[in-house]
N, C-alpha and C positions, 0 to 999 in steps of 0.2 A: 896805311888803311890795310885792313883784312879783306879779303874778298869772300870771307864766311858770311853766310845769311845771318842776320841779326838775331832771327827766332832761335837760331840752332845754338847761339852763343849762351855760356854760362855768366852768371853775374859778373864774376871776375876778369871774363875775357872782355865783355862789352865795357866795363868800367874802365880798364887799361887802355882801350881804344879811345873812349873819350877823354880820357885825359891827354892822349898824346894829340887829340884833335884839338882841344883848348890850347895846349902849349903851342901848337903850330898857329893857330889863329891869333893868339896873343902876340908871337914873335912877329907875325905879319909878313911870313916867307911866301904864303899863297897869293898868287892873282884874284883877281875877283871872282872870275868863274869858278875856279876852284873853291876859293872860299865859301861860295855861296853852296856848293855841292857839298863840302866837308861839313859846313854847318848844320845842311840837312840830314845829313849821316848821324852827327852829333845829337840833333833832335831826337831821331830814330833811337838811338843808344840810350839816352836818356829815358825815354818812354819804357822801353825794355828793362832799364834798371830798377825803374820804379815799380813796374809791374811785379818783377822778382820780390822786390824788398816787400811789396803789399802782400804777395802770396806767403811769404816766410813769416809776415807779421800775423797775419790770420790764423797759420798753423801753430803758431806760439800763443796765440790767443785761446786757441781749442785744448791746451794742456789744462787739465783740471786736477782737483785733488778728491780722492774719494773719502770716505768717513774715517778710514784710518790716517790719512796723511798721505797716502800713496799717489804718487803722480802718475797720470794715464792720459790717454787722448780720447777725443770724442771725434764722430765723424762731422765732416765739414759740409753744411749746405750751402752750395754757392746759387 
């Protein structure tokens, strides 16, 4: 597991760590206390990834076509 704060991770970093956690939990290599700890981090990583995906989706949805069919973007109002 990385010591990097989740909020500072890219989507790819968080997903890679989440996949490693899932693999470790599936193998059953961790003791109960460690399993609980890494499960909690996995839940936080999952939420972080979902947030990054949602943000990307909102950006894509804001891409619009002008009258001549040219793609552009509009400001996102959060």
